Every structure is written in C-alpha cells, then in structure tokens.
N, C-alpha and C positions, 0 to 999 in steps of 0.2 A: 775854226774856233767856235765855240759856244757862245751864249748870251752872257755877257760879262755880269749882268746884274743878277741873273740866277746863281751864277758862281759865287758872286760876292755874298748874296744872302745864304746860301748853304755854309759858306765860310763862316759868316757871322753866327749862324745856329751851332755850329760845332765848337767855335771859339769861346762863346758864352759859356757853354758847360766848362771848358777848360779852365776859363776866367775863374768861375766860382769855386772850384774844387780847393785851390789853395787856402782860401779863407778857412776853410773847416780845419786845416792843419792846426791853427791857433786853438779850436776848441778841443782837438784830439791829438794829443802829443804820439799817440800809437801810430797814427798815419804816417809820421816820418820815423818810424823805429825806435821811439823812446820810451818802451814800455815792456812789459813781459811778453813772451812770445804769443801766448793765447790770446791776449788784447789785441797785438799787432795782428795776427790773423784774422780775427773778428772784424776789426775796424777796416782791413784792407779789403775784405771781402765785401762788407756793406759799403765801402767806398766806391768799389768797382760797379757793384749793383746799382747804387745810388746814380752814378755818372752815366750809365748805360741807360737807365729809366729816364733819367731828365734827358738826354740826347734822343731817345724815343719820342718824348714829348714835344721837343723842338722841331724834330724832322716828320712827326705826324704818322710814324709807322712803327709797329711793333711786332705782332704776329699778323697783323692785317692793318689796314689804313684807319687811323684814329680821327674821330671827329674832334671839334674844337673843344667840347667839355672834356672829353678823354685825354686829349692832349694837355690841358691844364692839370688835369687829376695828376697825371705822369709826371709832369714837372714839379709838381707840390710833393708826390711821393718820392721823388729823387732828391729833393732836399732833405726830406725827412730821413732817408737812408744815410745821407752824408752827415746828420747832426747825431753827435755820440749820446745815443739814449736809447736802451733796449726796449722800452715803451714805444718809441717813435719808429723804431725799425719795425714792429708789428704792426703799427698803424700802416706804415708805407707798403708793408707786404700785403694788408689787407686791401689797401686802395689798389694796388697793381693787380693782384689776384681776382678782385671783384669787377675791375674795370675790363680786365681781359676774358674773364667769364661773361660778362654782360655783352661785349662785343661779339663773342662766339655765338651766344644765344640768339642775339639779333641777326648775325649773318647767317645762321642755320635756318632760321624762320623764314627769312627773304629767299634763300636759295631754295627751300622745300615748299613755300607757298608764294609763288610769284604773283 
C-alpha cells in the first residue's frame, strides 16, 4: 500500500471539485437539463471545462506542472467557467489561456537557456 495521507489528500482535492459543482445547479437550471437544447449544451460544456480547470488547479498540473500562483488562477478560472455568465466564461478562458501561455514561455526559456 501507499502512504494513506497522500491518498487522502488526493481524494480531498478531487472531492472538493465534485463538492462545488452541484451548487452551480441552483444558479443555472440548464446544468440539470431544464432549458433549451442550446443552453444545455453551452452550460454543460462550460461546466465540464470549469470542473477540469478547477481540478487542474487543485492537483497542480495542466499541460505541465503549475506553480502556486498558477494553481490559484486555475481554481478561480474554474469557478468562473461554472458561473452562468458569458462575460465570466471569456474571463476564465483568458485566465487559463494566458496562464498556460505564460507557463509555456517560461518553460521554453528555461529549456533553451539553462
């Protein structure tokens, strides 16, 4: 067996994402299928993206290892994706895209200029 404390911490990180998602059902009925098809598809897609981005922030890895500031940005962006607002979806997309690009630029500079 593995270290029970590490397993428990991983479970809590994953569980916290799963714990937060149902609260957004109250804010957006389309997440439970109570709206038109277009709205259901949009909010389901952004809900999935939000849960994945938030979990990436909790676990500290997206396309590469994330630092503390990047992890906090990802958790906040995940929450923005879950909240039902087109403006906040764009802000979340900008945060995730900008943070991912920033990480890639830093990683490339470190790789090419050791």
